[in-house]
C-alpha positions as CSV (number, residue, x, y, z in Angstrom):
1,M,93.5,145.1,19.3
2,K,94.6,146.7,22.5
3,L,97.1,149.5,22.4
4,V,99.4,150.6,25.3
5,W,100.4,154.2,25.1
6,L,103.8,154.6,26.9
7,R,104.9,158.0,28.2
8,N,106.9,158.5,31.4
9,D,106.6,154.8,32.3
10,L,109.3,153.2,30.1
11,R,109.4,149.8,31.8
12,L,108.1,146.3,31.6
13,A,107.8,145.6,35.3
14,D,105.2,147.3,37.5
15,N,103.6,149.0,34.6
16,P,99.8,148.9,35.3
17,A,98.8,150.0,31.7
18,L,101.0,147.3,30.1
19,R,99.9,144.6,32.6
20,H,96.2,145.3,32.2
21,A,96.5,145.4,28.4
22,C,98.2,142.0,28.4
23,A,95.6,140.4,30.6
24,G,93.5,138.0,28.5
25,D,93.8,137.1,24.9
26,G,94.1,139.1,21.7
27,P,96.8,141.1,20.1
28,V,98.6,143.9,22.0
29,A,100.7,146.7,20.6
30,A,102.6,149.5,22.2
31,L,103.1,153.2,21.2
32,F,105.4,156.0,22.0
33,I,104.9,159.5,20.7
34,I,107.9,161.7,20.0
35,S,107.0,165.4,20.3
36,P,110.2,167.5,19.7
37,T,108.4,170.8,19.4
38,Q,106.3,170.2,22.6
39,W,109.4,169.1,24.5
40,R,111.2,172.3,23.6
41,Q,108.2,174.3,24.7
42,H,108.3,172.5,28.0
43,K,112.0,173.2,28.3
44,M,112.9,169.5,28.3
45,A,116.7,169.2,28.6
46,P,118.5,167.7,25.6
47,I,120.2,165.2,27.9
48,R,116.9,164.1,29.2
49,Q,115.5,163.7,25.7
50,R,118.5,161.5,24.8
51,F,118.2,159.5,27.9
52,M,114.5,158.9,27.4
53,L,114.9,158.0,23.8
54,A,117.7,155.6,24.6
55,Q,115.3,153.9,27.0
56,V,112.6,153.8,24.3
57,D,115.1,152.0,22.1
58,E,115.9,149.5,24.9
59,L,112.2,148.9,25.7
60,G,111.4,148.5,22.0
61,R,113.9,145.6,21.8
62,E,112.5,144.0,25.0
63,L,108.9,144.3,23.9
64,A,109.8,142.9,20.4
65,A,111.4,139.9,22.2
66,L,108.0,139.3,23.8
67,G,106.1,139.5,20.6
68,I,104.7,143.0,21.3
69,P,105.5,145.6,18.6
70,L,106.4,149.2,19.8
71,Q,105.3,151.8,17.3
72,L,106.9,155.2,17.2
73,L,105.0,158.3,16.0
74,R,106.4,161.8,15.6
75,V,103.7,164.3,16.5
76,E,105.1,167.7,17.1
77,T,102.6,169.1,19.7
78,F,100.0,167.7,22.1
79,A,97.2,169.5,20.3
80,E,97.8,167.2,17.3
81,V,97.8,163.9,19.3
82,P,94.0,163.2,19.5
83,A,93.5,163.3,15.8
84,V,96.6,161.3,15.1
85,L,95.7,158.7,17.7
86,A,92.1,158.4,16.4
87,N,93.4,157.8,12.9
88,L,95.9,155.2,14.1
89,C,93.2,153.3,16.1
90,R,90.8,153.4,13.1
91,E,93.5,152.1,10.7
92,Q,94.7,149.3,13.0
93,G,91.4,148.2,14.5
94,V,92.2,149.3,18.1
95,T,89.3,148.8,20.4
96,Q,90.9,149.6,23.7
97,L,93.6,152.1,24.7
98,Y,95.6,151.7,28.0
99,A,97.9,154.3,29.5
100,N,99.1,155.4,32.9
101,Q,97.8,158.7,34.0
102,A,99.7,161.9,33.5
103,I,99.9,164.5,36.3
104,E,100.9,167.7,34.4
105,L,98.1,170.0,33.3
106,D,98.9,170.1,29.6
107,E,99.3,166.3,29.5
108,Q,96.0,165.9,31.3
109,R,94.2,168.2,28.8
110,R,95.7,166.2,26.0
111,D,94.5,162.9,27.5
112,H,91.0,164.2,28.0
113,A,90.9,165.3,24.4
114,V,92.2,161.8,23.4
115,S,89.4,160.1,25.4
116,A,86.8,162.3,23.7
117,A,88.2,161.7,20.2
118,L,88.4,157.9,20.7
119,A,85.0,157.6,22.3
120,E,83.5,158.9,19.1
121,Q,84.7,155.8,17.3
122,G,83.9,153.4,20.0
123,V,87.5,153.0,21.5
124,S,87.5,152.7,25.3
125,C,90.3,154.4,27.2
126,H,91.7,153.0,30.5
127,W,93.8,155.4,32.6
128,L,95.7,153.8,35.4
129,N,97.9,155.0,38.3
130,G,101.5,154.2,37.3
131,C,103.3,157.3,38.6
132,C,102.6,157.3,42.3
133,V,102.5,154.7,45.1
134,L,99.1,156.1,46.1
135,P,96.9,157.8,43.5
136,P,96.5,161.6,43.8
137,G,93.4,162.3,45.8
138,R,93.8,159.3,48.1
139,V,95.6,161.3,50.8
140,L,93.4,164.2,51.9
141,T,92.6,166.1,55.1
142,G,89.6,165.3,57.2
143,S,87.7,168.0,55.3
144,G,88.6,166.4,52.0
145,E,91.2,168.9,50.9
146,M,94.8,168.4,49.9
147,F,97.4,168.9,52.6
148,K,99.2,172.3,52.4
149,V,102.1,171.1,54.6
150,F,104.3,168.1,54.1
151,T,104.6,166.5,57.6
152,P,100.9,165.9,58.1
153,F,100.7,164.6,54.5
154,S,103.5,162.2,55.3
155,R,101.8,160.8,58.3
156,A,98.5,160.4,56.5
157,W,100.3,158.9,53.5
158,L,102.0,156.2,55.6
159,K,98.6,155.4,57.3
160,A,96.9,155.1,53.9
161,L,99.7,152.9,52.6
162,D,99.2,150.6,55.6
163,E,95.4,150.5,54.9
164,D,95.7,150.0,51.1
165,G,98.9,148.1,50.6
166,F,100.1,148.0,47.0
167,V,100.8,145.5,44.3
168,I,103.9,145.2,42.1
169,H,102.8,144.2,38.6
170,R,104.9,141.5,37.0
171,A,106.4,142.1,33.5
172,P,104.2,140.6,30.8
173,A,104.8,137.1,29.5
174,R,105.8,136.5,25.9
175,R,102.8,136.9,23.6
176,G,104.1,135.6,20.4
177,E,107.2,135.0,18.2
178,P,110.0,137.6,18.6
179,L,109.7,140.5,16.3
180,P,112.4,142.6,14.6
181,W,113.3,146.0,16.0
182,L,114.9,148.8,14.1
183,P,117.1,151.0,16.4
184,L,116.1,154.7,16.6
185,A,119.5,155.8,15.3
186,E,118.9,153.9,12.0
187,R,115.5,155.5,11.3
188,A,115.4,158.1,8.6
189,W,114.0,161.0,10.7
190,A,116.2,160.5,13.8
191,D,119.0,162.9,13.1
192,E,116.9,165.7,11.7
193,A,114.3,165.5,14.4
194,L,116.3,164.8,17.5
195,G,120.0,165.4,16.8
196,E,122.7,163.1,18.2
197,L,121.2,160.1,20.1
198,T,124.3,159.1,21.9
199,V,123.8,158.7,25.7
200,D,126.1,160.1,28.4
201,P,128.0,157.1,29.9
202,R,127.3,158.4,33.4
203,W,123.6,157.4,32.8
204,P,123.2,153.9,31.2
205,V,119.6,153.0,30.5
206,G,117.7,149.9,31.2
207,E,115.5,148.4,34.0
208,A,118.4,146.2,35.0
209,E,120.6,149.3,35.6
210,A,117.9,151.0,37.7
211,R,117.5,147.9,39.8
212,R,121.3,147.6,40.2
213,R,121.5,151.2,41.5
214,L,118.6,150.6,43.8
215,N,120.0,147.4,45.2
216,D,123.5,148.8,45.6
217,F,122.1,151.8,47.5
218,L,120.0,149.6,49.8
219,E,122.9,147.3,50.5
220,Q,125.6,150.0,51.0
221,A,124.1,153.4,51.9
222,V,120.5,153.4,53.0
223,L,121.2,152.8,56.7
224,D,123.5,155.8,56.8
225,Y,121.4,157.9,54.4
226,G,120.2,160.3,57.2
227,E,123.8,161.2,58.0
228,T,125.4,161.2,54.5
229,R,122.7,162.4,52.1
230,D,123.6,166.2,52.4
231,F,127.3,165.8,51.5
232,P,127.8,166.1,47.7
233,A,131.4,164.7,47.9
234,I,130.1,161.4,49.4
235,A,128.2,158.8,47.4
236,G,125.4,158.8,50.0
237,T,122.3,159.0,47.7
238,S,120.6,156.5,45.4
239,V,121.0,158.6,42.2
240,L,117.8,157.1,41.0
241,S,116.0,160.3,40.1
242,P,116.6,160.1,36.3
243,Y,115.2,156.5,36.3
244,L,112.2,157.5,38.3
245,A,111.6,160.6,36.1
246,A,111.6,158.5,33.0
247,G,109.6,155.7,34.6
248,I,112.4,153.1,34.2
249,I,111.7,152.1,37.8
250,S,108.5,152.8,39.7
251,P,108.2,154.3,43.2
252,R,106.3,151.2,44.3
253,Q,109.3,149.1,43.3
254,C,111.5,151.4,45.5
255,V,109.2,151.0,48.5
256,A,108.9,147.3,48.1
257,A,112.7,146.9,47.8
258,L,113.2,148.9,50.9
259,Q,110.8,146.8,52.8
260,Q,112.5,143.6,51.6
261,R,115.9,145.0,52.6
262,L,114.8,145.9,56.1
263,G,112.1,143.3,56.8
264,Y,109.6,146.1,57.7
265,R,108.3,149.4,56.5
266,P,109.8,152.2,58.6
267,Q,107.2,154.5,60.2
268,S,109.3,157.1,62.1
269,K,112.7,158.8,62.1
270,A,113.8,156.5,64.9
271,Q,113.8,153.6,62.4
272,P,116.6,153.0,59.9
273,G,115.5,153.6,56.3
274,F,112.8,156.1,57.2
275,V,114.7,159.2,56.0
276,W,114.9,157.7,52.5
277,L,111.3,156.5,52.5
278,N,110.3,160.0,53.5
279,E,112.1,161.4,50.4
280,L,109.9,159.1,48.3
281,V,106.9,160.6,50.2
282,W,108.1,164.1,49.3
283,R,108.0,163.0,45.7
284,E,104.4,161.8,46.2
285,F,103.5,165.1,47.9
286,Y,104.6,167.3,45.0
287,R,102.9,165.0,42.5
288,H,99.6,165.0,44.4
289,L,99.8,168.8,44.7
290,L,100.4,169.2,41.0
291,V,97.2,167.2,40.2
292,L,95.0,168.8,42.8
293,I,96.2,172.4,42.3
294,P,96.4,172.9,38.5
295,T,97.7,176.5,38.8
296,L,101.1,175.0,39.8
297,S,101.4,173.9,36.2
298,M,100.7,177.5,35.1
299,N,103.7,179.3,36.5
300,R,101.7,180.5,39.5
301,P,102.9,180.4,43.1
302,F,101.3,178.0,45.6
303,K,100.8,181.0,48.0
304,P,98.8,183.4,45.8
305,E,99.7,186.5,47.8
306,T,103.4,186.0,46.8
307,A,102.6,186.8,43.2
308,A,103.0,190.4,44.2
309,L,106.7,190.0,45.3
310,P,109.0,192.5,43.4
311,W,111.3,189.9,41.9
312,S,114.2,190.9,39.8
313,W,114.7,189.7,36.2
314,D,118.3,191.0,35.9
315,P,119.7,189.1,32.8
316,D,123.4,189.7,33.7
317,A,123.0,188.4,37.3
318,F,121.0,185.5,36.1
319,A,123.7,184.6,33.6
320,A,126.4,184.7,36.3
321,W,124.3,182.3,38.4
322,C,123.7,179.9,35.4
323,E,127.4,179.8,34.5
324,G,128.8,179.4,38.0
325,R,130.4,182.9,38.3
326,T,128.8,184.2,41.5
327,G,132.0,184.3,43.6
328,Y,130.4,181.8,46.1
329,P,132.3,178.6,45.6
330,I,129.6,176.1,46.6
331,V,127.1,177.8,44.3
332,D,129.5,177.9,41.4
333,A,130.6,174.3,41.9
334,A,127.0,173.1,41.9
335,M,126.1,175.1,38.8
336,R,129.1,173.9,36.8
337,C,128.4,170.3,37.9
338,L,124.8,170.7,36.6
339,N,126.0,172.2,33.3
340,T,128.4,169.4,32.7
341,T,126.6,166.3,34.0
342,G,122.9,167.2,33.8
343,W,122.5,166.3,37.5
344,M,122.8,168.1,40.8
345,H,122.8,166.8,44.4
346,N,119.7,167.7,46.3
347,R,121.4,169.7,49.0
348,L,123.0,171.8,46.3
349,R,119.7,172.3,44.5
350,M,118.4,174.0,47.7
351,I,121.6,176.1,48.1
352,V,121.6,177.4,44.6
353,A,117.9,178.0,44.5
354,S,118.1,179.9,47.8
355,F,120.9,182.0,46.4
356,L,119.1,182.9,43.2
357,T,115.9,183.9,45.0
358,K,117.0,185.2,48.3
359,D,120.5,186.6,47.5
360,L,119.9,187.8,43.9
361,H,116.1,188.2,44.4
362,I,115.6,186.8,40.9
363,H,112.2,185.2,40.1
364,W,112.1,181.5,40.9
365,R,110.5,180.8,37.5
366,L,113.8,181.6,35.8
367,G,115.6,179.1,38.0
368,E,112.8,176.5,37.5
369,D,113.0,176.8,33.7
370,Y,116.8,176.7,33.7
371,F,116.9,173.5,35.8
372,M,114.4,171.9,33.4
373,S,116.5,172.9,30.5
374,R,119.6,171.1,32.0
375,L,118.4,168.3,34.3
376,I,118.4,164.7,33.2
377,D,115.8,164.1,35.9
378,G,113.7,167.1,35.1
379,D,110.2,166.5,36.5
380,L,107.7,169.3,36.7
381,A,106.2,168.3,40.1
382,A,109.5,167.9,41.9
383,N,111.2,170.8,40.2
384,N,108.3,173.3,40.8
385,G,107.9,172.1,44.4
386,G,111.6,172.5,45.2
387,W,111.9,175.9,43.6
388,Q,108.8,177.3,45.3
389,W,110.0,175.8,48.6
390,A,113.3,177.6,48.3
391,A,111.7,180.8,47.2
392,G,109.3,181.0,50.1
393,T,106.2,180.8,47.8
394,G,105.4,177.1,48.1
395,A,104.0,174.5,50.4
396,D,106.2,174.8,53.4
397,A,105.6,175.3,57.1
398,A,108.8,177.2,57.6
399,P,108.7,181.0,57.7
400,Y,109.7,183.2,54.8
401,F,112.8,184.4,56.6
402,R,114.6,181.1,56.1
403,V,117.6,182.1,53.9
404,F,120.5,179.8,53.3
405,N,124.0,181.3,53.9
406,P,125.9,180.0,50.9
407,T,129.3,180.2,52.8
408,T,128.2,178.3,55.9
409,Q,126.3,175.8,53.8
410,G,129.5,175.0,52.0
411,Q,131.5,174.8,55.2
412,R,128.9,172.5,56.7
413,F,128.3,170.1,53.8
414,D,131.6,170.3,51.9
415,P,134.0,170.9,54.8
416,Q,137.2,170.0,53.1
417,G,136.1,171.6,49.8
418,E,136.4,168.3,47.8
419,F,133.3,169.0,45.8
420,I,134.3,172.6,45.2
421,R,137.8,171.8,44.0
422,T,136.4,169.2,41.6
423,W,134.2,171.7,39.7
424,V,135.8,175.1,40.3
425,T,139.1,174.4,38.8
426,E,140.4,177.9,39.6
427,L,140.4,176.7,43.3
428,A,141.9,173.3,42.7
429,D,145.1,174.2,44.6
430,I,143.6,176.2,47.4
431,P,144.0,175.0,51.0
432,A,140.9,173.8,52.7
433,T,141.1,176.6,55.2
434,Y,140.3,179.1,52.5
435,V,138.2,177.2,50.0
436,H,134.9,178.6,51.1
437,Q,136.1,182.2,51.3
438,P,139.0,182.2,48.8
439,H,139.3,185.8,47.9
440,D,141.9,187.0,50.5
441,W,144.1,184.0,49.7
442,L,143.8,184.7,45.9
443,R,144.7,188.3,46.5
444,L,147.8,187.3,48.4
445,K,148.8,185.1,45.5
446,G,148.2,187.9,43.1
447,R,145.5,186.0,41.3
448,Q,142.3,187.3,39.7
449,D,141.0,184.1,38.0
450,Y,138.0,183.7,40.3
451,P,135.3,186.3,40.6
452,A,134.6,188.4,43.7
453,P,131.2,187.7,45.4
454,M,128.5,189.4,43.3
455,V,126.5,190.3,46.4
456,D,127.0,190.7,50.1
457,H,125.0,187.9,51.6
458,A,124.1,189.7,54.8
459,V,122.7,192.7,52.9
460,A,120.9,190.5,50.4
461,R,119.3,188.5,53.2
462,V,117.8,191.6,54.8
463,R,116.4,192.7,51.4
464,A,114.8,189.3,50.9
465,I,113.1,189.5,54.2
466,E,111.9,193.0,53.5
467,M,110.4,191.8,50.2
468,F,108.2,189.3,52.0
469,R,107.4,191.6,54.9
470,S,106.1,194.2,52.4
471,L,103.3,191.7,51.6
472,E,102.0,192.0,55.1
473,K,101.4,195.8,54.9
């Protein structure tokens, strides 16, 4: 029997592991391992766990309709997985294991241990590229090293894609009579192990939903994406990140759909659609970095010298940031949105990350962990890459003295304060003229229901620059 081990690739279409396992004759089964303890150790957000498990439920039903059983195992930690898998393969007569490669260090170590354990009993393991358009290691410099800066990586990635092309794998055909499927919520261990399994209605699961979002974006917003993507009050982004993070849709499917919509693959900023394609390349960049530079999975900075920065660990200041009590409206609105919905617009992610690291001088690792504990699209590669970019410790060509001004960022990207008033209810009635600097207006009204700015940005900016300059001495 062939066994397909599903992880962050919860889809039928364009799933290389599933497609290769279903090639030829013989029985095929699928497996998903639920690891609550490991998920907590990795700070996986409860909303992400629920979203992922709801998709497992959906996928289980779809696989059962194809005659492919999906087995669920509860294995608390990665360290226990090799022995459990070896026992399962022995009991069920599994001769081949198929899975799409993981990119995170702990997951890679787990998979190496699985390969070794299964090899001892004659089970062959097949690891395929299901998480990137181009496999990590394909896009390197002329000297065979990983690119340290995004723009040359992007040019090389586009060139490699032209040379290699890519294939979209079809969903497997039916392999037998339909099978029964017991929903997760009806299983005896569900409540005790995982808590409430209801899904936020903002985030319906399913491949059909992911394709609908993609198609709607390509039809309605992709041509204006370069102009609208930075405005959180405008529906200018694809909002596909939770579906990409869970593997409900693949990045290859996104690139293929963009090409079909435009009739070509954009190659430069002058061509419509390129800005969105370049965001997919950013995703690839961070994933390739994570594989080729393992220390990024170990809480270490991309730029080793920045490990000496004197970051703050102030718990009170950090709590004010987490709860949206900084006194800077765009920062507070973004954090309250995250805490309520499990998602944050990308421009806002940059603003709040800059504020935490460059205004409060708090270590980026605290922000990175907090995001992972709240985001429905939590993804180690993208989250770590984004936080290190904002903190000035990551793969970035810009100098360390880039510091976002939270007030002018709000004025520029939420000019009328629509987003701010939605999430900072204390400011719901404030005129647009004052929404980004509300404190004088509030004092005139005799109100004290919104906090004063917790830092002076101009002073905090100077201190941030001094921190980095001290590394040069």
